[in-house]
C-alpha positions, 0 to 999 in steps of 0.5 A: 462559513469559516474558510479552510486554513492554508498549510504553508508547507514546501511542495515537491514533485518527485520523478516517478518510476516505470510501473512495470519492470523485470525487477521484483522488490524485496524488503528487510528492515524497511530497506528495499532490494531487487530480484530479477525475474530471470534469476528464478530459484523458487522451489514450491516444495520449500514453501507453504502459505497459511492464514495467520490467525493472530494479528501480532506476528503479521503486524510485527513483520510488516512494521519491521520490514515495510517502509510505511511503518504502519499496519492497516485494518485487516480481514485476512492476513496470510503468511509465506513460510520457508520450510527448512529442516521441518521448521517453518520460518515466516518470510512474507506477509500479504494483508487483505483488508478494509480501505478507508472508503467503500468506494475503493471497492465498489467503484471497480467491483460494483456488484460485490459486497465490500469487506466480505466479497471484495477486499483490498490488498493493502500490504504485500511484503517479501524478505530479500531472501526470497528468490525470484518468482516467489511473488506470483506463487505466493499471490496465487495461493493467497487467492485460493485461500480468499476464494475459499472464504467467498472473496470474489474480488481484490483491488490493489494499487501500484504507487510509482512515486518515490519516498525520500526523507527530508535529508534526501535519502531514498526509502522507497523507490516506487512500487513497480507493479510487476506482480500485478501484470504477471498475474493478469490483473485488470488494469483499471486506470489511475486514482485521482491525482492529489497532494500527500503530506510526507513527514521528515522520515519519508512516511505519509501523514494520511489525510484521514489522520489529519481529519481525525485531528481537525474533527477530534474524532476517535483515534485523534490522540494517536495521530497527534502523538505521531506528530508530537514524537517528531517534535510538534508542541503538545496541544494546549487546552481549548486550542483550535485543533485545525490551527494546531495541526497546521502549526504542528506540520510546519514544526516537524518539517512536513512537506507536500508532495504532488502525486499524480495518482496510483495505478489501480489493479483488480483481480476477479476470483473464480474457479474457472475463467467463466466464473471470473468473467461473470464478475462485473467491472465498474471501471473499463479495463485498460491495455496495455499495462502502464510501462513508462513514468509520467513526463516531468511537468514544465518548470519542475 
């Protein structure tokens, strides 16, 4: 059996941010800003929430404003619209969809059918013009839409690890999780610690994309093109895909970053408290909500 190839990428360990704070994150053209919850100013009469039937408007909005520069597999996408002089303007998008593995849904929600009765909230983006407290109202309306479609559970994650470019510029200071605590989500502990690969622009090169290249699975061309666009050599005919991937990651200046695991949150949806509590949790509910970052490891 052939031993796996070792990737000699530089390793970083970045300081995490607190998982809960009174500041709400906003985005515009992949640059973050903040709104304090005490600022208020939200008036529901000026906003509406609707399903976005076509993928393109939601995808364009997310790719334009979200730091990840990617759009996940979607089941339901909903838009927050500001109503001005009778005209609606898209100012927020929530994406509920399909994770890479069914275990993302079945582990915390074992009795719900994944992809139909349970979904993952994979993108939740509001523009910087949205006033404080917009998130909780938008999310509540999203849950009403999902419940009408017989979705009974939603899983989401708060990532406290910042993202920086190779030059050190901060592009994502960390998902602080304020909206999850404010909407009484169940905190279901952290995901497994792992190492993630960051590209020079600070975006993550996901392990699933790497796996597609190594195994030459469907979609490997897109993943290869992502690295080639950053300066990796074009694969030669007959070359070992795993060897090419290792060399390509080194050529573009990718970095390994230690990640201690994202915070996992779960919502059980129902018309009343009894219906919500009838939905079984596969993971124990933790209290209190996480409020402090992990201490820096010795020697880092």
